[in-house]
VOKE-756730 format. One line per 2 residues: number of its first residue (from 0); their letters; for each residue x, y, z of N, C-alpha, C, O, CB. Coordinates in pm, 1 decimal, decimal comma, padded with zeros to 6 digits. Glycine has a CB too. Layout:
NUM> A> X/Y/Z/X/Y/Z/X/Y/Z/X/Y/Z/X/Y/Z  ...
***
This chain:
0> MK> 00085,5/-00116,9/00000,0/00000,0/00000,0/00000,0/00090,2/00123,2/00000,0/00188,5/00129,2/00073,8/-00097,3/-00000,2/00122,8  00056,5/00219,5/-00081,9/00135,3/00341,8/-00092,5/00104,7/00435,9/00023,6/-00001,7/00429,5/00085,3/00108,1/00411,9/-00226,4
2> TD> 00200,8/00522,8/00051,2/00188,2/00617,5/00161,5/00064,0/00705,5/00145,7/-00005,6/00731,8/00243,8/00313,4/00704,7/00170,6  00035,9/00750,7/00024,3/-00083,1/00834,0/00001,7/-00211,8/00758,5/00032,8/-00307,2/00816,4/00084,8/-00086,3/00883,6/-00142,7
4> EI> -00214,3/00630,9/00001,3/-00331,9/00548,9/00031,6/-00348,8/00533,5/00182,3/-00460,3/00539,4/00234,2/-00320,2/00410,5/-00035,1  -00237,9/00513,9/00251,3/-00243,2/00503,9/00397,2/-00295,5/00634,7/00455,1/-00384,9/00633,9/00539,7/-00103,3/00470,3/00455,9
6> RN> -00239,8/00747,8/00409,6/-00281,0/00879,0/00458,8/-00430,8/00903,3/00434,4/-00501,3/00949,5/00524,1/-00197,8/00989,3/00391,3  -00478,2/00873,2/00316,5/-00620,0/00893,3/00284,7/-00710,1/00807,2/00373,1/-00815,9/00852,1/00417,1/-00646,3/00861,5/00137,1
8> TV> -00668,2/00684,9/00398,5/-00746,4/00596,5/00484,6/-00746,1/00647,2/00628,5/-00849,8/00645,7/00694,8/-00691,6/00453,2/00478,6  -00630,6/00692,0/00677,1/-00622,4/00747,8/00812,1/-00716,6/00867,3/00824,9/-00790,4/00878,2/00922,8/-00476,9/00789,6/00845,5
10> LR> -00714,1/00956,5/00726,8/-00801,3/01074,5/00731,4/-00948,4/01034,9/00725,8/-01031,4/01093,6/00795,3/-00768,5/01169,7/00615,6  -00980,3/00936,8/00644,6/-01119,7/00890,2/00636,8/-01165,6/00834,1/00770,6/-01276,5/00862,7/00815,7/-01135,2/00783,3/00527,0
12> LL> -01081,1/00755,2/00833,2/-01116,6/00697,1/00962,7/-01126,7/00804,9/01070,9/-01210,5/00795,5/01160,6/-01013,4/00591,2/01003,4  -01041,7/00906,3/01062,3/-01050,7/01017,7/01157,3/-01182,9/01091,9/01144,7/-01243,6/01130,0/01244,7/-00935,1/01114,7/01136,2
14> TN> -01226,6/01111,9/01021,9/-01353,0/01183,5/01003,6/-01472,2/01099,9/01049,2/-01581,0/01153,7/01070,0/-01370,4/01222,9/00857,3  -01452,9/00970,2/01064,8/-01559,4/00887,3/01123,0/-01577,9/00917,6/01271,1/-01689,8/00912,9/01322,2/-01528,1/00738,3/01103,7
16> IA> -01467,2/00948,9/01340,7/-01478,9/00979,5/01483,4/-01498,3/01128,5/01509,3/-01542,5/01167,8/01617,3/-01355,7/00930,7/01557,1  -01465,1/01211,9/01409,8/-01483,9/01357,3/01421,6/-01546,9/01408,1/01292,2/-01480,4/01473,5/01211,9/-01347,4/01431,0/01450,4
18> PE> -01675,0/01377,9/01272,1/-01739,4/01409,8/01144,5/-01753,0/01559,7/01115,0/-01779,3/01598,8/01001,3/-01874,7/01347,8/01141,7  -01735,1/01642,4/01217,0/-01746,7/01786,7/01194,7/-01623,4/01846,3/01126,5/-01624,1/01963,6/01089,1/-01770,3/01857,1/01326,7
20> VA> -01517,6/01766,4/01110,2/-01392,8/01814,8/01051,5/-01375,0/01755,3/00912,3/-01388,9/01634,6/00892,6/-01271,9/01779,2/01141,9  -01344,1/01841,8/00816,4/-01314,4/01795,7/00680,6/-01169,7/01746,1/00676,6/-01083,4/01802,5/00743,8/-01337,6/01910,4/00575,3
22> PA> -01142,8/01642,3/00599,4/-01006,2/01590,2/00592,3/-00901,9/01697,4/00557,8/-00790,1/01692,7/00609,0/-00999,8/01479,6/00490,0  -00936,5/01791,5/00473,8/-00842,0/01896,8/00434,4/-00805,9/01988,5/00551,5/-00702,9/02055,7/00547,3/-00900,7/01979,8/00320,4
24> QI> -00888,3/01992,0/00654,6/-00862,3/02076,1/00771,1/-00767,5/02011,0/00871,9/-00716,5/02078,9/00961,0/-00992,3/02110,1/00839,1  -00744,2/01883,7/00859,2/-00662,4/01811,0/00955,8/-00515,0/01835,8/00926,0/-00466,5/01807,4/00816,4/-00694,2/01659,2/00952,6
26> KP> -00445,2/01889,2/01025,2/-00303,0/01921,0/01010,8/-00220,6/01796,2/01041,5/-00240,4/01732,6/01145,0/-00262,1/02038,9/01104,8  -00128,2/01761,0/00951,9/-00057,1/01633,6/00964,6/00035,5/01620,4/01084,5/00060,8/01508,7/01129,6/00021,1/01611,1/00843,7
28> EV> 00086,9/01731,2/01137,5/00184,2/01721,7/01246,1/00129,7/01765,6/01381,9/00204,4/01773,2/01479,4/00304,2/01804,0/01212,5  00000,3/01794,4/01388,1/-00062,4/01839,6/01512,7/-00137,0/01722,5/01575,2/-00203,9/01646,3/01505,5/-00159,3/01959,9/01487,3
30> SF> -00125,2/01708,8/01706,4/-00190,1/01595,1/01773,2/-00342,1/01601,7/01756,5/-00401,0/01708,9/01742,8/-00153,3/01592,4/01923,3  -00401,7/01485,3/01758,1/-00547,1/01476,1/01742,5/-00618,6/01554,0/01852,1/-00716,7/01623,5/01825,7/-00592,2/01329,3/01744,2
32> RD> -00570,2/01542,6/01973,0/-00634,5/01611,3/02085,4/-00629,8/01762,2/02070,7/-00720,9/01831,4/02116,2/-00568,7/01571,0/02215,7  -00524,4/01814,9/02007,7/-00511,3/01959,3/01990,9/-00595,3/02014,9/01876,5/-00621,9/02135,0/01872,3/-00367,6/01994,3/01968,3
34> QL> -00636,8/01930,4/01785,0/-00709,9/01983,5/01669,8/-00849,1/01925,2/01649,8/-00926,5/01977,5/01569,7/-00630,8/01960,2/01547,3  -00882,1/01818,8/01720,5/-01014,1/01757,1/01705,6/-01083,0/01750,7/01841,1/-01018,2/01740,2/01945,2/-01002,4/01615,3/01643,9
36> DV> -01211,9/01757,2/01837,8/-01290,2/01745,7/01961,1/-01314,8/01597,7/01989,5/-01424,0/01545,6/01966,6/-01425,7/01824,1/01949,9  -01209,7/01530,7/02040,6/-01217,8/01387,5/02067,4/-01171,4/01359,5/02209,7/-01090,6/01432,8/02266,9/-01133,0/01307,4/01965,6
38> DS> -01224,6/01252,3/02264,3/-01181,0/01209,5/02398,2/-01103,7/01077,9/02384,8/-01083,0/01028,4/02274,0/-01304,0/01192,6/02495,6  -01062,3/01023,1/02495,8/-00980,2/00901,9/02493,0/-01055,8/00782,9/02433,7/-00995,1/00698,5/02367,8/-00932,6/00867,7/02633,9
40> MD> -01185,3/00775,0/02455,7/-01263,9/00665,0/02395,4/-01269,0/00679,6/02243,8/-01259,8/00580,2/02171,8/-01408,1/00662,2/02453,1  -01283,6/00802,6/02194,8/-01281,7/00825,4/02050,2/-01148,2/00780,7/01991,0/-01143,8/00716,2/01886,2/-01307,3/00974,4/02018,3
42> LL> -01040,2/00815,8/02059,3/-00908,1/00777,7/02009,1/-00889,1/00626,5/02012,3/-00828,0/00570,0/01921,7/-00798,3/00845,7/02091,0  -00940,1/00561,6/02114,0/-00932,3/00416,0/02119,4/-01011,8/00352,9/02004,9/-00965,7/00257,5/01942,2/-00984,0/00364,7/02254,7
44> KF> -01129,5/00405,3/01978,3/-01209,3/00356,5/01864,7/-01134,3/00376,4/01733,4/-01138,2/00291,2/01644,6/-01345,8/00428,7/01859,1  -01066,0/00490,3/01722,7/-00986,7/00518,1/01603,2/-00875,0/00415,6/01587,0/-00853,5/00363,7/01477,5/-00928,1/00659,6/01609,6
46> LI> -00804,4/00386,6/01695,0/-00696,2/00288,3/01689,3/-00749,5/00149,5/01653,2/-00685,7/00075,6/01578,3/-00622,0/00283,0/01823,7  -00864,4/00115,4/01705,6/-00927,0/-00013,0/01670,8/-00963,2/-00014,5/01522,1/-00946,9/-00116,4/01455,0/-01053,9/-00038,1/01758,0
48> SL> -01011,9/00097,7/01471,4/-01046,7/00104,0/01329,2/-00921,6/00092,2/01242,2/-00927,5/00033,6/01134,1/-01121,2/00235,2/01297,6  -00807,4/00147,6/01288,0/-00681,7/00130,0/01214,3/-00644,1/-00017,6/01210,1/-00606,0/-00070,1/01105,5/-00567,6/00213,0/01279,0
50> HT> -00655,1/-00083,8/01324,8/-00624,4/-00227,1/01331,8/-00713,3/-00306,2/01235,4/-00665,3/-00391,9/01161,3/-00642,7/-00279,4/01476,3  -00841,6/-00276,5/01237,5/-00936,9/-00348,1/01152,5/-00910,8/-00321,8/01004,2/-00909,0/-00414,4/00923,1/-01080,0/-00307,6/01188,1
52> EF> -00890,9/-00196,4/00970,4/-00872,6/-00156,9/00829,6/-00741,9/-00210,1/00770,9/-00739,5/-00257,4/00657,3/-00875,7/-00004,8/00817,2  -00633,2/-00202,5/00848,1/-00501,7/-00237,8/00795,5/-00455,4/-00377,5/00834,9/-00358,5/-00428,3/00778,5/-00401,1/-00137,9/00841,9
54> GV> -00523,6/-00440,6/00931,3/-00482,1/-00573,1/00975,3/-00348,2/-00572,2/01047,3/-00272,5/-00669,1/01041,8/-00475,2/-00665,7/00857,8  -00320,0/-00460,9/01115,0/-00193,2/-00443,3/01185,4/-00221,5/-00439,1/01335,1/-00307,1/-00363,5/01381,0/-00119,5/-00313,4/01138,5
56> DI> -00148,7/-00521,0/01410,6/-00161,4/-00515,6/01556,1/-00093,5/-00389,4/01607,0/00016,9/-00355,6/01564,2/-00099,9/-00642,0/01622,6  -00159,9/-00319,9/01698,7/-00105,4/-00198,2/01757,9/-00102,8/-00218,1/01908,6/-00204,2/-00199,7/01975,9/-00189,6/-00071,3/01718,3
58> PE> 00013,0/-00255,7/01961,6/00021,2/-00275,8/02106,6/00006,4/-00142,6/02180,9/00041,1/-00036,7/02128,6/00155,0/-00343,1/02144,2  -00044,6/-00149,9/02300,9/-00068,9/-00029,7/02380,8/00057,7/00054,1/02397,2/00049,8/00176,9/02401,9/-00123,5/-00068,1/02517,7
60> RD> 00172,1/-00009,1/02405,8/00297,5/00064,9/02422,5/00328,6/00155,1/02302,6/00409,8/00246,9/02314,1/00412,5/-00032,4/02444,4  00265,1/00129,9/02188,5/00288,3/00209,7/02067,9/00185,8/00321,1/02047,7/00198,6/00399,5/01953,6/00288,0/00119,9/01947,4
62> YS> 00086,3/00329,7/02132,4/-00018,4/00430,2/02114,7/00038,3/00571,5/02103,6/-00014,5/00653,6/02028,6/-00116,6/00423,4/02230,2  00145,0/00600,4/02177,2/00201,9/00735,0/02174,7/00261,7/00770,6/02038,6/00282,2/00888,4/02009,2/00308,0/00748,0/02282,0
64> KL> 00289,6/00671,5/01956,7/00342,5/00696,1/01822,0/00231,7/00733,4/01724,3/00258,7/00775,2/01611,7/00417,2/00572,7/01771,0  00106,9/00718,1/01768,0/-00008,0/00736,9/01679,9/-00093,9/00855,6/01723,4/-00216,7/00848,6/01718,2/-00092,4/00610,2/01676,6
66> TT> -00030,6/00963,2/01765,6/-00104,8/01078,8/01816,3/-00123,9/01188,7/01712,6/-00195,8/01285,5/01737,3/-00034,2/01135,6/01935,7  -00059,9/01174,3/01596,6/-00075,8/01270,5/01487,0/-00102,8/01193,4/01358,5/-00073,0/01074,2/01350,5/00051,0/01361,3/01472,1
68> PN> -00158,6/01259,7/01258,2/-00176,2/01190,5/01129,7/-00043,5/01139,9/01072,5/-00035,6/01026,5/01025,3/-00243,0/01283,7/01028,9  00061,1/01224,2/01076,8/00191,3/01179,0/01025,2/00245,1/01060,4/01103,9/00303,5/00968,7/01046,1/00292,5/01293,4/01029,2
70> GC> 00225,9/01061,6/01234,7/00269,5/00949,4/01317,5/00198,5/00821,5/01278,8/00260,6/00715,4/01271,2/00245,6/00979,3/01464,4  00069,2/00830,7/01254,3/-00008,8/00713,4/01212,2/00041,5/00659,3/01079,0/00060,2/00538,7/01062,6/-00158,1/00749,0/01201,3
72> VA> 00062,9/00749,5/00984,6/00107,4/00707,1/00851,6/00244,0/00639,6/00860,1/00264,8/00534,0/00800,4/00113,3/00827,7/00755,2  00336,5/00699,6/00933,6/00470,6/00641,4/00946,2/00464,3/00504,5/01013,8/00528,6/00409,7/00968,7/00562,9/00735,5/01025,9
74> YL> 00387,3/00494,4/01121,3/00375,2/00368,6/01194,9/00314,2/00259,9/01106,1/00366,0/00148,5/01098,6/00289,5/00388,3/01321,8  00205,4/00293,1/01040,0/00136,9/00194,3/00957,0/00220,3/00154,4/00836,1/00222,3/00037,6/00797,3/00002,6/00248,5/00911,3
76> DA> 00288,5/00250,3/00777,2/00374,0/00220,3/00662,6/00481,5/00119,5/00703,5/00503,5/00020,6/00633,6/00439,0/00349,9/00606,9  00547,9/00144,1/00815,7/00651,2/00051,1/00864,0/00591,6/-00084,2/00899,0/00649,1/-00187,8/00865,4/00722,9/00109,3/00986,4
78> AL> 00477,4/-00084,5/00965,8/00412,5/-00210,9/01005,5/00370,2/-00292,4/00883,6/00386,0/-00414,5/00881,6/00289,9/-00182,8/01094,3  00317,4/-00225,9/00783,8/00274,5/-00296,3/00662,7/00393,1/-00352,1/00584,0/00384,6/-00460,3/00526,0/00193,1/-00202,6/00573,8
80> RT> 00503,1/-00277,9/00582,5/00623,4/-00327,3/00515,5/00677,7/-00451,5/00587,9/00718,5/-00548,5/00524,0/00731,6/-00216,2/00509,6  00677,8/-00447,2/00720,1/00724,4/-00560,5/00798,8/00632,6/-00680,5/00775,5/00679,1/-00793,0/00757,1/00730,0/-00524,3/00949,4
82> KK> 00503,7/-00655,1/00776,7/00405,9/-00762,6/00755,6/00423,5/-00825,6/00617,6/00414,0/-00947,4/00602,7/00262,2/-00708,9/00771,4  00449,0/-00742,5/00517,7/00464,4/-00791,6/00380,6/00589,2/-00876,6/00364,2/00589,3/-00973,5/00288,2/00468,9/-00675,4/00283,6
84> SN> 00696,4/-00840,1/00436,0/00822,4/-00914,7/00421,3/00822,4/-01046,4/00499,4/00910,1/-01130,3/00478,8/00939,1/-00828,4/00467,6  00726,3/-01064,9/00587,3/00720,2/-01190,3/00665,5/00646,5/-01295,7/00593,4/00632,0/-01406,8/00644,4/00655,9/-01168,4/00799,2
***
């Protein structure tokens, strides 16, 4: 999967938990909490949706790497590459 495809999917899933925000308004390097009206349950649902959509396990210790759109894309890109090579 290409990086742009990962990014588009991440943005789509984000708008599922924060439907009042257009994908174009989401800043790639700003944390979700700073730019979206979401709580910890929303973020957990988002992480579960990433797991479901990409088939990538996300251990709790890695949650801090997934606090921005860019962080999500980088994490998922690396995880998918690792998964593909196994």
